[in-house]
N, C-alpha and C positions, 0 to 999 in steps of 0.2 A: 504494500500500500504506500503510495507517495502522498505526502502532505505538502501542498504548495501555498505560498503566500500570493494572493491575487488582489487585483485592484480593478474597479470599474472606471468608466470614463469620467465619473464624478468624484474620483479620488477616495471612494470608500474602500477600505482595506479589509479583507477577510481571508479566511483559510478554506481551502478545498482539499478533499481527500479523494484520490483516484487510484485505480488499480495499476495504472502505468501512465507514462507520458503520452502514449498513443491514445489511451482512454480519455485523458484530458483534452487533447487536440480534437478528437472526434466529437466529444460533447460540446466543446467550444464552437466548433464549426457548425453544429446543428442548433446553436443558441440554447443549449440545455443548461449551461452554467450561467447563473444570474446572481447579481448582487443581492444579498439578503436584506439590505436596507431599502434600495430603490428599484430593484428589479431589472436594472440595466444588464444587457447581455454582451456589451462590449468589454470583454474581460481580458486583462493582460496579466502576465506573471511578473511579480516583483522579484528582485534579486534576494536570495535567501540561502542560508546553509541548507543542504539537503537533509531531509528528515524522513525516515522510513518507519512506518508502523508495522512492526514484525509480529504483532500479537496474534496473527492468524484470524483475520476478519471472517465472519461467517458469510456464506454465500447468500444468506437471506437479507443481509444488510444492504442498503442502497450504496451504489458505487461512489456517491458524492455526498459530502457533508460540508456545510458552509457555516462560518462564524464571522462575526463582525469585530474588528479591532477599533476601539475608540481612543482618542488621544487625551481627553480631559474629562472631568466629572460632568460638565454641562453636556457634552456630546453623549456620554453614557446615559444620562438622564433622558435626553431627547430620544435616543435610540430605544431605550426601554419603553418609553411612552408610546412611540410609534409601533413597536412590536406588540404591545398590549392592545392598542387600538385594532391592529390587524387581527389579532387572535379573537377579540370580541366580535369583530365583523364576521369572521369565519364562523364563529359559534352561533351567531344570531341571524344568519341569513342562509338561504338555500341556494346552492349552485345550480342554475338552470342551463349552464353551458351556452351553446350558440342560439338557444331559444329565448335569449334575454329580451329582445324587443317584443316578441310575441307575448311572453309572459307579463311584461310590464304593461302592455296594453290591456290584457285581460284583467289585471288587478285594477288599473285605472278606471276602466269602464264597468267594474263591478261584476264581471263574468265569473271570477273566482275570488275566494276570500283574500283579504289583504294580508300580506306577509312581506318580510324583507327578502329580496333576492339579489343575486350577483351572477355575472356571466360575461360573455363576450358579445360585442356588437361592433358594427362598422361605425366610422365617424358619421357617415351619411345617415344611418339608422338612428344614431344618438341624437343628431340634429333634428330629425323628424319627430322623435319622441318629445324633445324639448318644445318644438313648435306646437305639439298637441297638448302642451301643459303638463307633461309627465316629467317628474323630477328625476334627473339622471346625474350621477356623480362619477366622473372617471376616477378610478382608483387602481393604481398598479399594485397588484398583490404578488410579491415574490413567491416562487414555488415553495420556498422553505416554510412559508406560513400556511400553505395549504395542507401541510402534513405535520404530525407531531414534531416539535422541536426537541432535540436531545440536549 
């Protein structure tokens, strides 16, 4: 297992664990590695001493783990608040995937019970929802928040 120091285009520093250098490059090429703070997929490796996890990772564990490094107490407090908000949003909403616009309309027009939802939609669809008076909030959710954090 290789442990790499990574950085997104917004200078957030975090750690990623990969089975190999090829595994990192492949995941990076497919935008599967994201900043745990902002969700940016423009990831670069920082210079670091090589570290290997030789504890024999289980084949049931995900190939990638991410962590955020903060430089001062204020950053740590902001990162913690952001992650807590993301966790609460995940816990209090239902992921409707690519059916977001359709489900938002059903809720708005009273066709289904009101509930909090999240999902994916195009910019065009989001604008159409807003034009119809349906409240839409763009919110980037890093993949790390969609799964239990370790």
